[in-house]
TORVOPA-511135 format. One line per field, with one value per atom (N, C-alpha, C): residue number from 1; chain; x, y, z; atom name; residue in one letter. Coordinates in nm, 4 decimals, decimal comma. Layout:
BEGIN
resi	[NUM; ...]
chain	[A; ...]
u	[X; ...]
v	[Y; ...]
w	[Z; ...]
name	[CA; ...]
resn	[A; ...]
# end
This chain:
BEGIN
resi	[1; 1; 1; 2; 2; 2; 3; 3; 3; 4; 4; 4; 5; 5; 5; 6; 6; 6; 7; 7; 7; 8; 8; 8; 9; 9; 9; 10; 10; 10; 11; 11; 11; 12; 12; 12; 13; 13; 13; 14; 14; 14; 15; 15; 15; 16; 16; 16; 17; 17; 17; 18; 18; 18; 19; 19; 19; 20; 20; 20; 21; 21; 21; 22; 22; 22; 23; 23; 23; 24; 24; 24; 25; 25; 25; 26; 26; 26; 27; 27; 27; 28; 28; 28; 29; 29; 29; 30; 30; 30; 31; 31; 31; 32; 32; 32; 33; 33; 33; 34; 34; 34; 35; 35; 35; 36; 36; 36; 37; 37; 37; 38; 38; 38; 39; 39; 39; 40; 40; 40; 41; 41; 41; 42; 42; 42; 43; 43; 43; 44; 44; 44; 45; 45; 45; 46; 46; 46; 47; 47; 47; 48; 48; 48; 49; 49; 49; 50; 50; 50; 51; 51; 51; 52; 52; 52; 53; 53; 53; 54; 54; 54; 55; 55; 55; 56; 56; 56; 57; 57; 57; 58; 58; 58; 59; 59; 59]
chain	[A; A; A; A; A; A; A; A; A; A; A; A; A; A; A; A; A; A; A; A; A; A; A; A; A; A; A; A; A; A; A; A; A; A; A; A; A; A; A; A; A; A; A; A; A; A; A; A; A; A; A; A; A; A; A; A; A; A; A; A; A; A; A; A; A; A; A; A; A; A; A; A; A; A; A; A; A; A; A; A; A; A; A; A; A; A; A; A; A; A; A; A; A; A; A; A; A; A; A; A; A; A; A; A; A; A; A; A; A; A; A; A; A; A; A; A; A; A; A; A; A; A; A; A; A; A; A; A; A; A; A; A; A; A; A; A; A; A; A; A; A; A; A; A; A; A; A; A; A; A; A; A; A; A; A; A; A; A; A; A; A; A; A; A; A; A; A; A; A; A; A; A; A; A; A; A; A]
u	[10,7839; 10,8962; 10,8648; 10,7903; 10,7550; 10,6651; 10,5753; 10,4844; 10,5624; 10,6600; 10,7417; 10,8194; 10,8786; 10,9518; 10,8585; 10,7396; 10,6418; 10,6009; 10,5820; 10,5464; 10,6594; 10,7822; 10,8972; 10,9103; 10,8922; 10,8995; 10,7887; 10,6696; 10,5576; 10,5836; 10,6352; 10,6679; 10,7760; 10,8765; 10,9844; 10,9309; 10,8412; 10,7840; 10,6998; 10,6314; 10,5478; 10,6328; 10,7366; 10,8176; 10,9161; 10,9677; 11,0698; 11,0266; 10,9063; 10,8676; 10,8587; 10,8327; 10,8239; 10,9599; 11,0667; 11,2004; 11,2667; 11,1958; 11,2554; 11,1635; 11,2104; 11,1268; 11,0954; 10,9700; 10,9254; 10,9601; 10,9656; 10,9986; 11,1397; 11,2319; 11,3700; 11,3782; 11,3070; 11,3080; 11,2458; 11,1384; 11,0732; 11,1651; 11,2358; 11,3280; 11,4441; 11,4963; 11,6055; 11,5580; 11,4378; 11,3825; 11,3624; 11,3156; 11,2954; 11,4287; 11,5314; 11,6644; 11,7222; 11,7041; 11,7544; 11,6826; 11,5527; 11,4754; 11,5202; 11,5441; 11,5914; 11,7270; 11,8171; 11,9477; 11,9368; 11,8470; 11,8250; 11,7743; 11,6789; 11,6237; 11,7289; 11,8131; 11,9197; 12,0172; 12,0490; 12,1407; 12,0810; 11,9492; 11,8833; 11,8958; 11,8975; 11,9070; 12,0508; 12,1481; 12,2871; 12,3703; 12,3169; 12,3931; 12,4728; 12,5878; 12,6684; 12,6640; 12,6835; 12,6818; 12,8240; 12,8737; 13,0067; 12,9912; 13,1009; 13,0967; 13,1753; 13,1210; 12,9795; 12,9072; 12,7750; 12,6949; 12,7053; 12,7437; 12,7608; 12,6875; 12,6611; 12,5975; 12,7073; 12,6961; 12,7962; 12,7896; 12,9056; 12,9100; 12,8950; 12,8223; 12,8015; 12,9346; 12,9626; 13,0874; 13,0696; 13,1556; 13,1516; 13,2620; 13,2294; 13,3310; 13,4287; 13,5570; 13,6613; 13,6722; 13,6668; 13,6767; 13,8027]
v	[-0,0446; 0,0069; 0,1470; 0,2256; 0,3603; 0,3598; 0,2613; 0,2504; 0,2154; 0,1302; 0,0910; 0,2107; 0,2893; 0,4090; 0,5081; 0,5228; 0,6140; 0,5656; 0,4360; 0,3791; 0,3992; 0,3750; 0,3941; 0,5410; 0,6310; 0,7742; 0,8154; 0,7622; 0,7959; 0,7460; 0,6259; 0,5715; 0,6570; 0,6964; 0,7797; 0,9134; 0,9748; 1,1046; 1,0916; 0,9799; 0,9599; 0,9278; 0,8471; 0,8015; 0,9077; 0,9901; 1,0883; 1,1800; 1,2368; 1,3220; 1,2466; 1,1174; 1,0396; 1,0205; 1,0353; 1,0127; 1,1405; 1,2490; 1,3747; 1,4442; 1,5527; 1,6367; 1,5765; 1,5745; 1,5339; 1,3890; 1,3022; 1,1617; 1,1503; 1,2280; 1,2245; 1,2766; 1,3850; 1,4432; 1,3458; 1,2804; 1,1842; 1,0660; 1,0166; 0,9045; 0,9460; 1,0660; 1,1149; 1,1317; 1,1821; 1,1979; 1,0649; 0,9660; 0,8328; 0,7716; 0,7902; 0,7386; 0,8078; 0,9387; 1,0135; 0,9705; 0,9504; 0,9070; 0,7678; 0,6804; 0,5461; 0,5497; 0,6344; 0,6493; 0,7051; 0,8003; 0,8598; 0,7543; 0,6731; 0,5694; 0,4629; 0,4293; 0,3323; 0,3874; 0,5170; 0,5784; 0,5744; 0,5948; 0,5854; 0,4462; 0,3442; 0,2063; 0,1638; 0,2523; 0,2216; 0,1744; 0,1820; 0,1406; 0,2577; 0,2281; 0,3317; 0,3113; 0,4183; 0,4095; 0,3944; 0,2731; 0,2386; 0,1255; 0,0858; -0,0288; -0,1405; -0,2466; -0,2790; -0,2089; -0,2040; -0,1414; -0,2279; -0,1661; -0,2400; -0,1691; -0,2419; -0,1825; -0,1424; -0,0194; 0,0286; -0,0539; -0,0818; -0,1543; -0,0519; -0,0919; -0,0005; 0,0220; 0,1475; 0,1833; 0,1675; 0,0868; 0,0657; 0,1498; 0,2156; 0,2984; 0,2094; 0,2382; 0,1602; 0,2070; 0,1112; 0,1446; 0,0866]
w	[-1,2111; -1,1349; -1,0827; -1,1567; -1,1142; -0,9920; -0,9841; -0,8699; -0,7435; -0,7591; -0,6434; -0,5895; -0,6754; -0,6327; -0,5634; -0,6177; -0,5583; -0,4185; -0,4030; -0,2735; -0,1719; -0,2116; -0,1229; -0,0831; -0,1775; -0,1482; -0,0521; -0,0699; 0,0184; 0,1608; 0,1742; 0,3065; 0,3730; 0,2972; 0,3495; 0,3998; 0,3243; 0,3627; 0,4898; 0,5078; 0,6258; 0,7488; 0,7320; 0,8451; 0,8926; 0,8067; 0,8431; 0,9574; 0,9586; 1,0716; 1,2049; 1,2001; 1,3235; 1,3903; 1,3148; 1,3679; 1,4176; 1,4203; 1,4634; 1,5624; 1,6171; 1,7021; 1,8367; 1,8704; 2,0036; 2,0361; 1,9370; 1,9635; 2,0200; 1,9659; 2,0133; 2,1559; 2,1840; 2,3182; 2,4187; 2,3801; 2,4698; 2,4997; 2,4000; 2,4202; 2,5105; 2,4915; 2,5762; 2,7198; 2,7382; 2,8723; 2,9418; 2,8684; 2,9262; 2,9679; 2,8867; 2,9212; 3,0434; 3,0513; 3,1663; 3,2944; 3,2868; 3,4038; 3,4485; 3,3520; 3,3856; 3,4545; 3,4059; 3,4689; 3,6096; 3,6291; 3,7611; 3,8599; 3,8165; 3,9034; 3,9353; 3,8386; 3,8644; 3,9679; 3,9590; 4,0548; 4,1948; 4,2060; 4,3369; 4,3967; 4,3132; 4,3602; 4,3876; 4,3588; 4,3904; 4,2731; 4,1528; 4,0357; 3,9808; 3,9222; 3,8583; 3,7080; 3,6337; 3,4883; 3,4374; 3,4500; 3,4025; 3,3019; 3,2447; 3,1548; 3,2204; 3,2657; 3,2678; 3,3828; 3,3760; 3,4805; 3,6059; 3,7161; 3,8403; 3,9535; 4,0579; 4,1742; 4,2721; 4,3254; 4,4195; 4,5473; 4,6036; 4,7304; 4,8417; 4,9443; 5,0570; 5,1271; 5,1553; 5,2212; 5,3716; 5,4308; 5,5759; 5,6381; 5,7460; 5,8117; 5,8860; 5,8722; 5,9395; 6,0834; 6,1731; 6,3168; 6,3730]
name	[N; CA; C; N; CA; C; N; CA; C; N; CA; C; N; CA; C; N; CA; C; N; CA; C; N; CA; C; N; CA; C; N; CA; C; N; CA; C; N; CA; C; N; CA; C; N; CA; C; N; CA; C; N; CA; C; N; CA; C; N; CA; C; N; CA; C; N; CA; C; N; CA; C; N; CA; C; N; CA; C; N; CA; C; N; CA; C; N; CA; C; N; CA; C; N; CA; C; N; CA; C; N; CA; C; N; CA; C; N; CA; C; N; CA; C; N; CA; C; N; CA; C; N; CA; C; N; CA; C; N; CA; C; N; CA; C; N; CA; C; N; CA; C; N; CA; C; N; CA; C; N; CA; C; N; CA; C; N; CA; C; N; CA; C; N; CA; C; N; CA; C; N; CA; C; N; CA; C; N; CA; C; N; CA; C; N; CA; C; N; CA; C; N; CA; C; N; CA; C; N; CA; C; N; CA; C]
resn	[M; M; M; G; G; G; T; T; T; R; R; R; R; R; R; L; L; L; L; L; L; I; I; I; A; A; A; A; A; A; I; I; I; F; F; F; V; V; V; V; V; V; V; V; V; L; L; L; P; P; P; L; L; L; L; L; L; S; S; S; G; G; G; C; C; C; W; W; W; T; T; T; I; I; I; A; A; A; A; A; A; A; A; A; G; G; G; A; A; A; G; G; G; A; A; A; Y; Y; Y; G; G; G; G; G; G; Y; Y; Y; K; K; K; M; M; M; K; K; K; E; E; E; E; E; E; G; G; G; Y; Y; Y; T; T; T; L; L; L; Q; Q; Q; N; N; N; P; P; P; V; V; V; T; T; T; K; K; K; E; E; E; K; K; K; E; E; E; K; K; K; K; K; K; S; S; S; A; A; A; K; K; K]
# end
């Protein structure tokens, strides 16, 4: 049982730094870029995500 606890603690110590810092910033940047590209294509960030309809001028 002691070996199992030691193994779990070692995995936790190795994985914890991967879940913080630059990884979080990179994921946020990727999400922001994706949202920007969707906006360029005419999509809006609503629930549900929909594509904006082209506005036609009334004559």
